N, C-alpha and C positions, 0 to 999 in steps of 0.2 A: 504493500500500500504506500501511496505517496500523497503529499499535500501540495496542491497546485494553487498558486496565487492568482487571483483575479485582479487585474490592473485597471485603474481608471483610464480609458482610452483617450487619445488625442483626437479631437473631432474637427480640427481645423488648424491652419497655420498660426493664427493669432489667439487661439483659445488655450488658456493656461489652467483653467479650473472649471468644475461643473458642480451642479447641485443635485443631490439625490432626491428624486421625486417620489419613487415608490419601489418597494421591494416586492417582487413576485414570488420569491422563495424565502424561506426562513431556515434557520439552523436545524439540521436533521432531515430536511427535504431532499429527495433525490432529484438530480438534474441530468439532462442529456446534453450531448455536444450541440452547441449553437442554440440551445433553448434560452429564451429570454429570462434573465435573472432580476434585472432592475431597470427602471426608467430614470434617465438623467436629463438635466436641462443646462444649456449654456445660455449666454446672452444672445444667441442667435436662434437655435432650434432645440427641440426636444428630441431625444433619441433613446433607443433601446440598447442595452448592453447584453450580448449573448454570452453563454458559458463557453469557456475555452477548453473544457474537459467534461467527461461524464463521470458522475460520482455522487457524493453526498455533501451538502453544504456543511462545512465544518464550523465556520464562524463568519459573522457579519460584523465588519469593523466600523461601520458608520450608520448613523440614524437618518431618517427622512429629514430633509431640509439642511443637512450638513453640506458645507461647501468643501469640495475635495480637490486638491491639486492634481493635474494630469500626471500619470505615472505612479500614483500612490496605490498600494494594495488596499482594495476595498472589501474583499471577501476571500475565504479560503475554501477550497474544494478538495475533499479526500477522495482519491480515485482508487479503484480496485477493491471496493467494498462489496463483499458477497451479500451481506444482508441489506435489504432495501429500507429497513427501518433503523435509524440511528438515533441515539440519544442526543438531545440538543446540548451543544457544548457550553452554553451560557447558563451557569448554575448559580442560584442565589447564595447558597451557603456551601463552602467547601466540605463541611461535615456530611452532607447528603451524598457525596460520592461513595460508591461502593468499591470494595476491594477488587471486584471482577473487572473494573475499567482499567485499560492499559495505562501504565505510567506515562508512556509517550503521549497519549491523548491528553492527559492532564497538563503536560508541558506546553503543548500546542495551544490549549485553551488559555492558559495563563499568558502566553505571549500575545495572543489575539486580544485579550482583555487589556493588556498594557498598551498595545498599539492604539486601541480604540480610545483609551483614556488620554493618551498623549495628543491625539488629534482633535479631541473635543474642544469647543471654544472655552477659553480659560479667562479667569479674572485674577487681578493681583491679590485680592483678599476677599473675604466674605461679604464686604459691603459694596462691592462694585457690580454693576449690571452690564458692563461692556463685554460684548462678544466679539471674538476675532476668528477669522477664517484660518484654516491650517496654513494657507499660503502666507498670510500676514505673520503668523507666529514663526514660520520657518525663516522668513526674511529677518524678523526681529532677532531670532537666535543667532543667525549667521552674521549679522551686523552688530551684535552686542547691544541691542536696544533692550533695556530693562522693562519690566512690567510697569514700573512707575512712570517711565517715559512714554510707554505705549498708551497708558491711560490718559495722558495729557495731550496726545495728538488729536487735533480736531478732525473728526471723520466727515467725509463728504458723501458717504454711501447711504443706503437706505437706513432710516432711523438713526442717523449719525454714526453708522458703522465705519470703522477705519478700513479703507480699501488699499489695494496694492499700490496705487498711485500715491496715496497719502503717506504711507510709510517710506516709500522710496524718495519722496520729496523731503521728508523729515531727515532721512539719512544723508541726502545730498547737501542739505543746508548745514547739517552738523559737521560734515567733512570740510565744507568750505568756510566754516567759522561764522556763517551768517546766522546761526541760531545757537544759543547757549543751551547746555544740557538742562533739562527741567527736573532733574533729581534734586531734591531739596531736603534739608534736615528739618527736625521738628521746630526749630526756632527761626528758620529762614522763611520770609514771606514769599508767597508764590507771585511771580510776575506774569500776568496774562496779557498777550497782545490785544489791542482794541478789536481787531477782526474776530478774535475768538470770543470776546465778551459779547459782541453783536450776534455772533452765531449761537451762543448759549442762550441769549435772550430770546432769539427767534425760536429756538428749540423749546424753551420753556413756554413761550406763547402758544406754540402749536400743541403742546401737551395739555395746556389749560382748556383747550376747546373740547371739553368732554361732554358738555350738555348742549342740547339743541332745542330751540323753541318750535312750537307748532307740530303738526303731524308729519313726521319724517321717517324715512327708511334708510338705514346705514348699511352700505354694501362695501365690503373690503375689496380692494383691488386684487385681481389675480396676479400671478407672477409676471406674465407677459406684459400686462398693462403697467405694472411698476417699472419694468425695463424700458418700455416705450416712453413713459413719463420722464424717467431719468435721462434718456437719450435726447428727448426734445429740449429739456431744460438746459442740458449741457451744450447742445448745439447753439441755442440762443445766447448763452453766456460766452461761447467761444467765438462765434462769427457775427460781425455786424451785418445784419440782413438788409438787403435792398431788393425790392420786387418791381419788375417792369412788366408792362402789359401790351398786348397787341391783339389783333383779330385777323382771321384768315378766311378767305372764301374757299371752302373745301368741296365745292359742288362736283368738280370733276372726279375727285377721290371717292366721294360717296356714290356717285352714279356708277363708277367703274367697279366698286366692290359689290354693289347690288347686281351688276351684270354677271360677274364671274364667280360669285360665292358658291353657287350650286355645283358648277363644273370643278371648282377648286376642291371642294370637299369630296366630290366623286373621284377625282384623280389622285389627290394626295391623302385622303382619309383624315383630313383635319380641317376644322372650320377656320376661316380667315376673319379676324376681327380688325378693328382699326389700329390696335396697339402696334403690331409689327410694321404697319405703314408709317406710323408716327416715328417709331425707332429708326426706320430706314432713313427718314428725312433728317433726324437728329444726328445720326452717324455721319452723313454727308457734310453737315455743317461743322461738326467737331473737327473733321479733317481740315476744314478751312480756318477754324479758330481753335488751335490746340491748347491755348491757355485755359479754355473752359474745362478741359479734361486734366485737372491737376489737383494737387493738395499742397498744404503748407506745413513745413516742418521748421519751426523757429523762424529764422530769416531766410530760409531756403524754399524756393518754389519747386516742387517736384512735378514735372510734366510727365504724364503717363502716356507711354507709347501704345499700350493696350487700351482698347475701347471696350469697356465692360459696362453694359447698361443695366442698372437696377430698375425694376418695375414694382411699384408699391401695389401689393395685393391684399384685398380684404379677406379676412378669415371668417368662418361661420360665427365665431364668438364676438365678432365686431372689431377685433384687434387687427393690426396691420403688420405685414412682414414684407421684406424686400428681397426676393430672389434675384439673382444676377445672371444675365446672359453674357457669358464670357466670349471675348473676341467677336463682338457683334458686327464689326466691319468686315469680317471674313465670311459672313453668311449672306446668302441671297434671300429673297422674300419668302420662299418656301421654308428654308432653314430657320429663319426668324420666327415664322408662324408656328412651326412645330416646337421650337424652344419655348416660346411664350405660352403655348397651350400646355406643354408638359410641366413646366415650372408652376403654372397657375394651379393645375390639377394636383400636383404634389403638395403645394402649400395648403390647399383647402382640405386635403385628406391627411395632413400631418406626416407626409412622407419625404419632406425636404431633408437633404443631407446638410451637414455643417458647411461644406464647401460651396453649396448652392447659394449661400447668402453672404459670401465674403468676396472681396476683391473688386467691388463696384467702383467705377470712376465717375459716373454721372447717373442721375436718377430721373425717371419720369413717373408722374402720378396722374391718373385719370379721374379727376374730380367730377367730370361729366357723367360718369357711371351712375352717380347718385343724384343726378339732376342739377348739379351746381353749374352755373354759367362760368365761374372763374374762382380761383382760390389764391391764397398766399402761402405756399408750402414752406416747410421748414427744412433747411439743408440737412442732408444725411451725411453726417461727419464720417471721415475727414474730407469728403468731397467739398467742392466750392460752389456748386450750382445744382438746382433741381427745377425741372420744368413741369408745369401742370397744364393739362388740356381740359377745357370745359365741355359742356354739352353742345352737341351740334344742333342748331335750331334754324328753321327756315325763316328768313326775314326779307322784307323788301329793301333792296339796296340800289344805289346808283351805279350803273354799268357804263363805263366810258368806252365809246367806239369811235372809229374814224368818221362815222356819219353823224356823230353827236351822242349826247348822254341820254340814256334810257333808264327806266326803273324795272327791275326784274326780281323774281323770287329766287333767292340763292340760299345754299346751305352755309351758314356762318358759324364760326367757332372762335372763342377767346382763348388765347394762350397767355400764361403768366410764368415768369421765371424769377425765383429768388436766388441771389448769389452773394458770395462773401466779398464785401466791399474792401477788404484788406488786399485782395488780389484782383478781383474783377471790378473795373470801374464802370460807371454808368454807360459810357460810350460802347465798351466792349459787350456788356450785358445786353443792351438794347439792340446792338448790331447783330449779335448772334440770334437773339429771339426773332428779329425781323427776317433773318436769313432762313430760319426754320419755317416761318409763316410763308415765305416766298416759295420754298421747296414744296410745301403742301398745295399752294395755289397753282403752281406750275406742273402739277401731277399730270402725267401723260395718259389720257383716257384710252389711247389705243394700244397700250403696252400689253405684253403677255405676262403671265405669272410664272 
């Protein structure tokens, strides 16, 4: 018999930790190879973790809602067990163990319990309610940050939790001499920066809002809504947003799609929507204005050579997720259509992989799907621009012809683009947006698909 470690998998290049959502197996349960043992969540997607061996669950080292670093042992599986029923390794009192249990088994249990205890969120003493993820604790240990110092770091995470960014920033300031150590003696007064005082006051004010007048219903945010909220607030705090607007006559595009959609579905086995047509136009314009396809790193502008288009997709729960079409400039209209449909279906059915939501360089959101004429979208960090397309409506408009002006019924659509004013000036933002509108207006109604 052997004990196999189940490791927290790495679900994406930028993902360093994951949260345990649900255990499908408990200690003592049998498990087959590739059978799902638990569900985990990252800041991108939810995923299932399959078993890497067949056997019996020996120990579970983390609880639901624990944040676990990638590469950490999360469970142990005993292989080669003849009996299908095994005693659960977590025992409340050592005295209850019988002499018939192998000594080796007891050693494994003790090790598992110690590892679990080491990774649970800790506090410096019994009076503290601060919880720290295992990743933060590991960084603190490797950098020599004491629990006293850790407790005094202002957390920017959910409910004031100290994040990886917070502790790394603290360590960086301490090494550069920009921040004095906050370990103090009993007689030394604590010096708190003004920003921390303001943050503490804001936290206290939020905590005081525990009573509500009138007839109300209180609903706690789900995990994804919390992540979306944090992401949106962080984007607004990071980028000075500017939004430009324009409108486009998309009559040719609408009529062409109406004409070919049945033949397209029959030939390609996939429905053609407006989204791949919009992405096609955006890609052409990004090639003309590459500065739109970049990110900012300090004082360095990182221009992305790959054009990876994110498309905001509504989930059945009402939340949004942004799957990414990689190398969109290398796909024709058929390829774009299939990518759009496949990613949208995977998003709605909870089948997205972590890599499906990473690497985006520009985002499009279709607010017209819900009937909105226009919107002011929030930038999807670390990108510098996001384009919103509104509902397509028939309107009477002035049509300029060589014979004179006339009034006709046209399919009109508003476009809006929010951009990071640190990099994208109004002239570039408006010029790019106008170029996209012109691409849509000049759509060739005689083209093939």
